[in-house]
N, CA, C and O atoms as a printed pandas DataFrame, in Angstrom:
     atom_number atom_name residue_name chain_id  residue_number  x_coord  y_coord  z_coord
0              1         N          MET        A               1   -0.880   12.403  -86.322
1              2        CA          MET        A               1   -1.315   11.248  -85.579
2              3         C          MET        A               1   -1.041   11.480  -84.098
3              4         O          MET        A               1   -0.030   12.081  -83.733
4              5         N          TYR        A               2   -1.934   11.005  -83.257
5              6        CA          TYR        A               2   -1.810   11.156  -81.819
6              7         C          TYR        A               2   -1.583    9.799  -81.169
7              8         O          TYR        A               2   -2.163    8.795  -81.584
8              9         N          ASP        A               3   -0.742    9.776  -80.152
9             10        CA          ASP        A               3   -0.561    8.580  -79.341
10            11         C          ASP        A               3   -1.353    8.764  -78.059
11            12         O          ASP        A               3   -1.133    9.722  -77.317
12            13         N          VAL        A               4   -2.261    7.861  -77.802
13            14        CA          VAL        A               4   -3.047    7.895  -76.576
14            15         C          VAL        A               4   -2.497    6.808  -75.665
15            16         O          VAL        A               4   -2.497    5.628  -76.018
16            17         N          ILE        A               5   -2.037    7.209  -74.509
17            18        CA          ILE        A               5   -1.412    6.268  -73.584
18            19         C          ILE        A               5   -2.288    6.163  -72.346
19            20         O          ILE        A               5   -2.665    7.167  -71.741
20            21         N          ARG        A               6   -2.600    4.935  -71.985
21            22        CA          ARG        A               6   -3.374    4.673  -70.767
22            23         C          ARG        A               6   -2.554    3.770  -69.873
23            24         O          ARG        A               6   -1.946    2.805  -70.336
24            25         N          SER        A               7   -2.541    4.085  -68.602
25            26        CA          SER        A               7   -1.866    3.238  -67.614
26            27         C          SER        A               7   -2.882    2.815  -66.578
27            28         O          SER        A               7   -3.568    3.650  -65.988
28            29         N          PHE        A               8   -2.975    1.520  -66.359
29            30        CA          PHE        A               8   -3.895    0.982  -65.365
30            31         C          PHE        A               8   -3.083    0.363  -64.240
31            32         O          PHE        A               8   -2.225   -0.485  -64.480
32            33         N          GLY        A               9   -3.355    0.788  -63.013
33            34        CA          GLY        A               9   -2.707    0.185  -61.863
34            35         C          GLY        A               9   -3.315   -1.169  -61.560
35            36         O          GLY        A               9   -4.460   -1.448  -61.917
36            37         N          VAL        A              10   -2.543   -1.996  -60.905
37            38        CA          VAL        A              10   -3.018   -3.342  -60.570
38            39         C          VAL        A              10   -4.223   -3.271  -59.644
39            40         O          VAL        A              10   -5.151   -4.069  -59.783
40            41         N          ASP        A              11   -4.229   -2.334  -58.702
41            42        CA          ASP        A              11   -5.369   -2.219  -57.791
42            43         C          ASP        A              11   -6.642   -1.850  -58.541
43            44         O          ASP        A              11   -7.719   -2.338  -58.201
44            45         N          TYR        A              12   -6.536   -1.001  -59.548
45            46        CA          TYR        A              12   -7.696   -0.639  -60.365
46            47         C          TYR        A              12   -8.250   -1.867  -61.071
47            48         O          TYR        A              12   -9.462   -2.083  -61.089
48            49         N          ILE        A              13   -7.375   -2.665  -61.648
49            50        CA          ILE        A              13   -7.804   -3.860  -62.371
50            51         C          ILE        A              13   -8.454   -4.856  -61.413
51            52         O          ILE        A              13   -9.486   -5.439  -61.745
52            53         N          LEU        A              14   -7.873   -5.060  -60.239
53            54        CA          LEU        A              14   -8.441   -6.008  -59.276
54            55         C          LEU        A              14   -9.818   -5.561  -58.785
55            56         O          LEU        A              14  -10.749   -6.364  -58.725
56            57         N          PHE        A              15   -9.945   -4.292  -58.437
57            58        CA          PHE        A              15  -11.249   -3.793  -57.991
58            59         C          PHE        A              15  -12.283   -3.869  -59.117
59            60         O          PHE        A              15  -13.451   -4.166  -58.869
60            61         N          ASP        A              16  -11.863   -3.609  -60.324
61            62        CA          ASP        A              16  -12.775   -3.699  -61.450
62            63         C          ASP        A              16  -13.200   -5.148  -61.694
63            64         O          ASP        A              16  -14.366   -5.406  -61.996
64            65         N          LEU        A              17  -12.274   -6.087  -61.566
65            66        CA          LEU        A              17  -12.625   -7.505  -61.706
66            67         C          LEU        A              17  -13.622   -7.939  -60.636
67            68         O          LEU        A              17  -14.559   -8.686  -60.920
68            69         N          ILE        A              18  -13.420   -7.468  -59.406
69            70        CA          ILE        A              18  -14.364   -7.775  -58.323
70            71         C          ILE        A              18  -15.744   -7.214  -58.653
71            72         O          ILE        A              18  -16.755   -7.894  -58.477
72            73         N          PHE        A              19  -15.781   -5.970  -59.135
73            74        CA          PHE        A              19  -17.053   -5.360  -59.511
74            75         C          PHE        A              19  -17.729   -6.144  -60.637
75            76         O          PHE        A              19  -18.933   -6.390  -60.579
76            77         N          LEU        A              20  -16.969   -6.536  -61.655
77            78        CA          LEU        A              20  -17.549   -7.297  -62.770
78            79         C          LEU        A              20  -18.107   -8.632  -62.308
79            80         O          LEU        A              20  -19.194   -9.031  -62.727
80            81         N          ILE        A              21  -17.371   -9.326  -61.446
81            82        CA          ILE        A              21  -17.851  -10.611  -60.926
82            83         C          ILE        A              21  -19.132  -10.412  -60.129
83            84         O          ILE        A              21  -20.082  -11.181  -60.274
84            85         N          LEU        A              22  -19.162   -9.385  -59.290
85            86        CA          LEU        A              22  -20.360   -9.081  -58.503
86            87         C          LEU        A              22  -21.533   -8.730  -59.413
87            88         O          LEU        A              22  -22.653   -9.197  -59.203
88            89         N          PHE        A              23  -21.272   -7.910  -60.419
89            90        CA          PHE        A              23  -22.316   -7.488  -61.354
90            91         C          PHE        A              23  -22.904   -8.681  -62.111
91            92         O          PHE        A              23  -24.124   -8.819  -62.202
92            93         N          ILE        A              24  -22.042   -9.540  -62.651
93            94        CA          ILE        A              24  -22.510  -10.715  -63.381
94            95         C          ILE        A              24  -23.256  -11.665  -62.457
95            96         O          ILE        A              24  -24.275  -12.237  -62.843
96            97         N          THR        A              25  -22.756  -11.836  -61.242
97            98        CA          THR        A              25  -23.422  -12.703  -60.265
98            99         C          THR        A              25  -24.828  -12.199  -59.955
99           100         O          THR        A              25  -25.772  -12.987  -59.901
100          101         N          LEU        A              26  -24.970  -10.897  -59.752
101          102        CA          LEU        A              26  -26.295  -10.342  -59.470
102          103         C          LEU        A              26  -27.233  -10.482  -60.672
103          104         O          LEU        A              26  -28.420  -10.761  -60.498
104          105         N          LEU        A              27  -26.718  -10.294  -61.876
105          106        CA          LEU        A              27  -27.562  -10.473  -63.059
106          107         C          LEU        A              27  -28.040  -11.914  -63.187
107          108         O          LEU        A              27  -29.192  -12.159  -63.543
108          109         N          VAL        A              28  -27.172  -12.850  -62.902
109          110        CA          VAL        A              28  -27.551  -14.269  -62.965
110          111         C          VAL        A              28  -28.525  -14.612  -61.848
111          112         O          VAL        A              28  -29.523  -15.294  -62.078
112          113         N          LYS        A              29  -28.235  -14.132  -60.623
113          114        CA          LYS        A              29  -29.079  -14.439  -59.469
114          115         C          LYS        A              29  -30.513  -13.942  -59.664
115          116         O          LYS        A              29  -31.468  -14.648  -59.338
116          117         N          PHE        A              30  -30.658  -12.742  -60.191
117          118        CA          PHE        A              30  -31.982  -12.166  -60.375
118          119         C          PHE        A              30  -32.561  -12.436  -61.771
119          120         O          PHE        A              30  -33.565  -11.845  -62.169
120          121         N          LYS        A              31  -31.904  -13.341  -62.499
121          122        CA          LYS        A              31  -32.382  -13.839  -63.797
122          123         C          LYS        A              31  -32.677  -12.712  -64.785
123          124         O          LYS        A              31  -33.726  -12.684  -65.429
124          125         N          LYS        A              32  -31.743  -11.806  -64.885
125          126        CA          LYS        A              32  -31.860  -10.694  -65.838
126          127         C          LYS        A              32  -31.223  -11.127  -67.155
127          128         O          LYS        A              32  -30.047  -10.865  -67.406
128          129         N          LYS        A              33  -32.012  -11.787  -67.986
129          130        CA          LYS        A              33  -31.476  -12.394  -69.202
130          131         C          LYS        A              33  -31.098  -11.369  -70.265
131          132         O          LYS        A              33  -30.034  -11.480  -70.875
132          133         N          ILE        A              34  -31.944  -10.383  -70.494
133          134        CA          ILE        A              34  -31.660   -9.408  -71.547
134          135         C          ILE        A              34  -30.422   -8.569  -71.212
135          136         O          ILE        A              34  -29.582   -8.382  -72.092
136          137         N          PRO        A              35  -30.265   -8.052  -69.976
137          138        CA          PRO        A              35  -29.016   -7.342  -69.672
138          139         C          PRO        A              35  -27.775   -8.240  -69.768
139          140         O          PRO        A              35  -26.710   -7.784  -70.185
140          141         N          LEU        A              36  -27.911   -9.512  -69.384
141          142        CA          LEU        A              36  -26.784  -10.438  -69.511
142          143         C          LEU        A              36  -26.400  -10.657  -70.972
143          144         O          LEU        A              36  -25.221  -10.662  -71.325
144          145         N          ILE        A              37  -27.402  -10.834  -71.798
145          146        CA          ILE        A              37  -27.149  -11.029  -73.224
146          147         C          ILE        A              37  -26.498   -9.769  -73.811
147          148         O          ILE        A              37  -25.529   -9.863  -74.565
148          149         N          ALA        A              38  -27.028   -8.605  -73.467
149          150        CA          ALA        A              38  -26.462   -7.353  -73.967
150          151         C          ALA        A              38  -25.034   -7.155  -73.465
151          152         O          ALA        A              38  -24.174   -6.672  -74.201
152          153         N          PHE        A              39  -24.784   -7.528  -72.216
153          154        CA          PHE        A              39  -23.453   -7.411  -71.622
154          155         C          PHE        A              39  -22.442   -8.251  -72.397
155          156         O          PHE        A              39  -21.358   -7.773  -72.734
156          157         N          PHE        A              40  -22.797   -9.502  -72.677
157          158        CA          PHE        A              40  -21.857  -10.380  -73.365
158          159         C          PHE        A              40  -21.798  -10.126  -74.870
159          160         O          PHE        A              40  -20.724  -10.205  -75.466
160          161         N          VAL        A              41  -22.919   -9.826  -75.482
161          162        CA          VAL        A              41  -22.900   -9.547  -76.924
162          163         C          VAL        A              41  -22.133   -8.248  -77.183
163          164         O          VAL        A              41  -21.279   -8.194  -78.068
164          165         N          GLY        A              42  -22.437   -7.216  -76.416
165          166        CA          GLY        A              42  -21.753   -5.941  -76.601
166          167         C          GLY        A              42  -20.285   -6.015  -76.222
167          168         O          GLY        A              42  -19.429   -5.474  -76.921
168          169         N          GLY        A              43  -19.997   -6.685  -75.117
169          170        CA          GLY        A              43  -18.617   -6.761  -74.647
170          171         C          GLY        A              43  -17.764   -7.724  -75.434
171          172         O          GLY        A              43  -16.636   -7.404  -75.809
172          173         N          LEU        A              44  -18.298   -8.903  -75.687
173          174        CA          LEU        A              44  -17.497   -9.934  -76.346
174          175         C          LEU        A              44  -17.580   -9.883  -77.859
175          176         O          LEU        A              44  -16.560   -9.781  -78.540
176          177         N          LEU        A              45  -18.774   -9.952  -78.374
177          178        CA          LEU        A              45  -18.910  -10.067  -79.813
178          179         C          LEU        A              45  -18.553   -8.788  -80.552
179          180         O          LEU        A              45  -17.963   -8.832  -81.632
180          181         N          ILE        A              46  -18.904   -7.672  -79.982
181          182        CA          ILE        A              46  -18.658   -6.415  -80.697
182          183         C          ILE        A              46  -17.327   -5.796  -80.268
183          184         O          ILE        A              46  -16.403   -5.680  -81.074
184          185         N          ASN        A              47  -17.234   -5.407  -79.023
185          186        CA          ASN        A              47  -16.061   -4.678  -78.558
186          187         C          ASN        A              47  -14.792   -5.522  -78.595
187          188         O          ASN        A              47  -13.770   -5.064  -79.106
188          189         N          PHE        A              48  -14.836   -6.743  -78.066
189          190        CA          PHE        A              48  -13.650   -7.586  -78.019
190          191         C          PHE        A              48  -13.169   -7.973  -79.408
191          192         O          PHE        A              48  -11.974   -7.890  -79.695
192          193         N          LEU        A              49  -14.080   -8.392  -80.268
193          194        CA          LEU        A              49  -13.666   -8.799  -81.603
194          195         C          LEU        A              49  -13.077   -7.649  -82.404
195          196         O          LEU        A              49  -12.129   -7.844  -83.166
196          197         N          VAL        A              50  -13.625   -6.459  -82.241
197          198        CA          VAL        A              50  -13.071   -5.306  -82.953
198          199         C          VAL        A              50  -11.741   -4.888  -82.336
199          200         O          VAL        A              50  -10.759   -4.685  -83.050
200          201         N          ASP        A              51  -11.707   -4.759  -81.009
201          202        CA          ASP        A              51  -10.508   -4.269  -80.330
202          203         C          ASP        A              51   -9.340   -5.239  -80.460
203          204         O          ASP        A              51   -8.259   -4.850  -80.903
204          205         N          TRP        A              52   -9.541   -6.477  -80.083
205          206        CA          TRP        A              52   -8.464   -7.462  -80.126
206          207         C          TRP        A              52   -8.332   -8.104  -81.502
207          208         O          TRP        A              52   -7.228   -8.250  -82.026
208          209         N          GLY        A              53   -9.459   -8.483  -82.075
209          210        CA          GLY        A              53   -9.434   -9.221  -83.319
210          211         C          GLY        A              53   -8.999   -8.408  -84.519
211          212         O          GLY        A              53   -8.330   -8.927  -85.413
212          213         N          ILE        A              54   -9.370   -7.142  -84.550
213          214        CA          ILE        A              54   -9.036   -6.335  -85.731
214          215         C          ILE        A              54   -7.928   -5.337  -85.406
215          216         O          ILE        A              54   -6.860   -5.375  -86.017
216          217         N          TRP        A              55   -8.176   -4.446  -84.446
217          218        CA          TRP        A              55   -7.228   -3.363  -84.189
218          219         C          TRP        A              55   -5.880   -3.879  -83.707
219          220         O          TRP        A              55   -4.844   -3.407  -84.173
220          221         N          PHE        A              56   -5.869   -4.839  -82.785
221          222        CA          PHE        A              56   -4.596   -5.329  -82.252
222          223         C          PHE        A              56   -3.831   -6.122  -83.305
223          224         O          PHE        A              56   -2.619   -5.958  -83.443
224          225         N          HIS        A              57   -4.525   -6.978  -84.047
225          226        CA          HIS        A              57   -3.840   -7.829  -85.011
226          227         C          HIS        A              57   -3.416   -7.091  -86.277
227          228         O          HIS        A              57   -2.537   -7.567  -86.996
228          229         N          THR        A              58   -4.009   -5.960  -86.561
229          230        CA          THR        A              58   -3.570   -5.175  -87.721
230          231         C          THR        A              58   -2.507   -4.147  -87.337
231          232         O          THR        A              58   -1.952   -3.480  -88.210
232          233         N          GLY        A              59   -2.220   -4.013  -86.054
233          234        CA          GLY        A              59   -1.187   -3.092  -85.607
234          235         C          GLY        A              59   -1.676   -1.700  -85.287
235          236         O          GLY        A              59   -0.876   -0.833  -84.935
236          237         N          ILE        A              60   -2.974   -1.462  -85.400
237          238        CA          ILE        A              60   -3.515   -0.146  -85.058
238          239         C          ILE        A              60   -3.379    0.105  -83.562
239          240         O          ILE        A              60   -3.052    1.214  -83.139
240          241         N          ARG        A              61   -3.631   -0.930  -82.763
241          242        CA          ARG        A              61   -3.518   -0.809  -81.303
242          243         C          ARG        A              61   -2.290   -1.585  -80.838
243          244         O          ARG        A              61   -2.086   -2.740  -81.211
244          245         N          GLU        A              62   -1.484   -0.930  -80.021
245          246        CA          GLU        A              62   -0.310   -1.565  -79.441
246          247         C          GLU        A              62   -0.497   -1.639  -77.935
247          248         O          GLU        A              62   -1.162   -0.792  -77.339
248          249         N          ILE        A              63    0.090   -2.650  -77.329
249          250        CA          ILE        A              63   -0.062   -2.821  -75.895
250          251         C          ILE        A              63    1.250   -3.324  -75.310
251          252         O          ILE        A              63    1.945   -4.142  -75.913
252          253         N          SER        A              64    1.573   -2.824  -74.133
253          254        CA          SER        A              64    2.720   -3.351  -73.391
254          255         C          SER        A              64    2.234   -3.635  -71.969
255          256         O          SER        A              64    1.679   -2.765  -71.298
256          257         N          LEU        A              65    2.453   -4.853  -71.539
257          258        CA          LEU        A              65    2.013   -5.292  -70.225
258          259         C          LEU        A              65    3.218   -5.483  -69.314
259          260         O          LEU        A              65    4.298   -5.836  -69.788
260          261         N          PRO        A              66    3.051   -5.254  -68.000
261          262        CA          PRO        A              66    4.173   -5.445  -67.078
262          263         C          PRO        A              66    4.445   -6.922  -66.784
263          264         O          PRO        A              66    5.361   -7.245  -66.029
264          265         N          PHE        A              67    3.658   -7.809  -67.373
265          266        CA          PHE        A              67    3.829   -9.243  -67.168
266          267         C          PHE        A              67    3.664   -9.922  -68.519
267          268         O          PHE        A              67    3.064   -9.368  -69.440
268          269         N          SER        A              68    4.198  -11.113  -68.622
269          270        CA          SER        A              68    4.096  -11.816  -69.886
270          271         C          SER        A              68    3.942  -13.310  -69.633
271          272         O          SER        A              68    4.818  -13.946  -69.047
272          273         N          PHE        A              69    2.839  -13.851  -70.074
273          274        CA          PHE        A              69    2.597  -15.288  -70.056
274          275         C          PHE        A              69    1.686  -15.604  -71.222
275          276         O          PHE        A              69    1.103  -14.703  -71.825
276          277         N          THR        A              70    1.562  -16.861  -71.536
277          278        CA          THR        A              70    0.746  -17.259  -72.673
278          279         C          THR        A              70   -0.686  -16.798  -72.473
279          280         O          THR        A              70   -1.326  -17.149  -71.482
280          281         N          GLY        A              71   -1.177  -16.024  -73.399
281          282        CA          GLY        A              71   -2.549  -15.545  -73.345
282          283         C          GLY        A              71   -2.748  -14.270  -72.550
283          284         O          GLY        A              71   -3.890  -13.864  -72.337
284          285         N          SER        A              72   -1.676  -13.618  -72.098
285          286        CA          SER        A              72   -1.837  -12.422  -71.272
286          287         C          SER        A              72   -2.481  -11.269  -72.043
287          288         O          SER        A              72   -3.306  -10.542  -71.489
288          289         N          VAL        A              73   -2.116  -11.097  -73.300
289          290        CA          VAL        A              73   -2.717  -10.021  -74.107
290          291         C          VAL        A              73   -4.190  -10.335  -74.357
291          292         O          VAL        A              73   -5.036   -9.442  -74.289
292          293         N          PHE        A              74   -4.499  -11.592  -74.644
293          294        CA          PHE        A              74   -5.883  -12.020  -74.843
294          295         C          PHE        A              74   -6.713  -11.749  -73.600
295          296         O          PHE        A              74   -7.808  -11.197  -73.704
296          297         N          LEU        A              75   -6.213  -12.128  -72.417
297          298        CA          LEU        A              75   -6.948  -11.902  -71.166
298          299         C          LEU        A              75   -7.095  -10.415  -70.861
299          300         O          LEU        A              75   -8.134   -9.983  -70.361
300          301         N          PHE        A              76   -6.064   -9.634  -71.158
301          302        CA          PHE        A              76   -6.176   -8.198  -70.934
302          303         C          PHE        A              76   -7.288   -7.604  -71.788
303          304         O          PHE        A              76   -8.116   -6.842  -71.288
304          305         N          PHE        A              77   -7.311   -7.946  -73.065
305          306        CA          PHE        A              77   -8.348   -7.402  -73.941
306          307         C          PHE        A              77   -9.731   -7.918  -73.562
307          308         O          PHE        A              77  -10.722   -7.208  -73.734
308          309         N          LEU        A              78   -9.812   -9.138  -73.051
309          310        CA          LEU        A              78  -11.098   -9.667  -72.586
310          311         C          LEU        A              78  -11.613   -8.829  -71.422
311          312         O          LEU        A              78  -12.775   -8.421  -71.406
312          313         N          TRP        A              79  -10.741   -8.576  -70.448
313          314        CA          TRP        A              79  -11.131   -7.729  -69.315
314          315         C          TRP        A              79  -11.475   -6.313  -69.787
315          316         O          TRP        A              79  -12.497   -5.751  -69.396
316          317         N          PHE        A              80  -10.620   -5.753  -70.622
317          318        CA          PHE        A              80  -10.792   -4.385  -71.092
318          319         C          PHE        A              80  -12.116   -4.227  -71.848
319          320         O          PHE        A              80  -12.790   -3.205  -71.721
320          321         N          SER        A              81  -12.475   -5.225  -72.620
321          322        CA          SER        A              81  -13.718   -5.153  -73.394
322          323         C          SER        A              81  -14.958   -5.291  -72.522
323          324         O          SER        A              81  -15.956   -4.608  -72.751
324          325         N          LEU        A              82  -14.904   -6.155  -71.539
325          326        CA          LEU        A              82  -16.060   -6.338  -70.657
326          327         C          LEU        A              82  -16.197   -5.199  -69.661
327          328         O          LEU        A              82  -17.299   -4.893  -69.206
328          329         N          SER        A              83  -15.090   -4.579  -69.326
329          330        CA          SER        A              83  -15.137   -3.502  -68.357
330          331         C          SER        A              83  -15.659   -2.238  -69.007
331          332         O          SER        A              83  -15.773   -1.205  -68.346
């Protein structure tokens, strides 16, 4: 078995969040419905539900965050899945 370790810096996450907000805003502004649907269906329904809903809750995926508040793991996986 292999352990795969990923470390994300805070600046990487912030810049990625800015990019995602800009990307979604442009898709909405230019009324790109099919890419928006694919973005949310692929990111939320498929990737997020499998990653957080199955792998994390069954113990296949483990995560340690440098911060802890209610819903922090949920928000991390939401960002990770959409990114």
